[in-house]
N, C-alpha and C positions, 0 to 999 in steps of 0.2 A: 504494500500500500504506500503510495507516494506521501511523503511527509512523516512516516513512522520513525525514521531515524532522527529527524529534527526534534520530534517530540521526546524521544529517549534522551537526547542530549540536553534539552531544556529541563527535563525532569531531574537529570543528574546535577545540573547547576542548582535547581531549586532545593534538592535534598541537602546540598551543602550550605543552604541559606544564602545563596548568591542571587542578587537581582539581575534581571536581563532587560534590555531595552529593545523592543520590537523594531524591525526595519522592514522594508518592502520585500526582501528576499528571505528573511530569517530573524536574527537578533544579534545584538552586541552584548558582550560580557567581559568580565575581567578574566584574563588568561590564568588558568590554574597552575601553570608551570612556573611562572615567575611573578614577582611583586608588581602589580599594576596599581596605578593611582586610582582611588575611588572615583574621582571626577573624570577620568579618561580611560575607559575600558579599551583594550587593544585587540580584542578577539572578535572577528566577524564569524558568525556561524550562519551559513546560508544553505538553502535547499538547492542541491544539484540535480542532475539528471537521474542519479541512482541513489542518492542519499545526502547526508550532511557533509558540508565542506567547511573546514576551518581555515582561517587566514589570520595569523597573529601578526599585527602590523608593527610591533615594537621589537620583538626578539626572534622572529621567524621560527617559532616553535613548530616541531613536526606534528603531524596528525597522530602519530604513535604516542608521543609524549603527552599530548593534550588528552587523548582518550585514556591513557593510563592514569593520569592525574585525576580524572573524573571517575575512575573505577569502571571504565568501559573497555571492551575489547574492540579491535578494529572492525570486526563483523557487525558490531552494533551501529556503525556509521552508515550502513547500507539499509535502504528501505526494506528490502527482502533479505533477511539474514540467511546465511548459509547453514 
């Protein structure tokens, strides 16, 4: 189901007590891999063709490190898990 991965990622942030800011394609959040300023979240989480896409704009953190910091596996980033 399209959007399932984005919802899993959002739920992982909310479980950590992190707030997210909705965008047209997904949401902004503080990167869980490094220290982000509260007023300037650096992580874009967007809906891609097959699942959730991460773009850390300040430290170029990898998908793997972000997923791990959120307690997710890489397969959780796909709308249809393997």
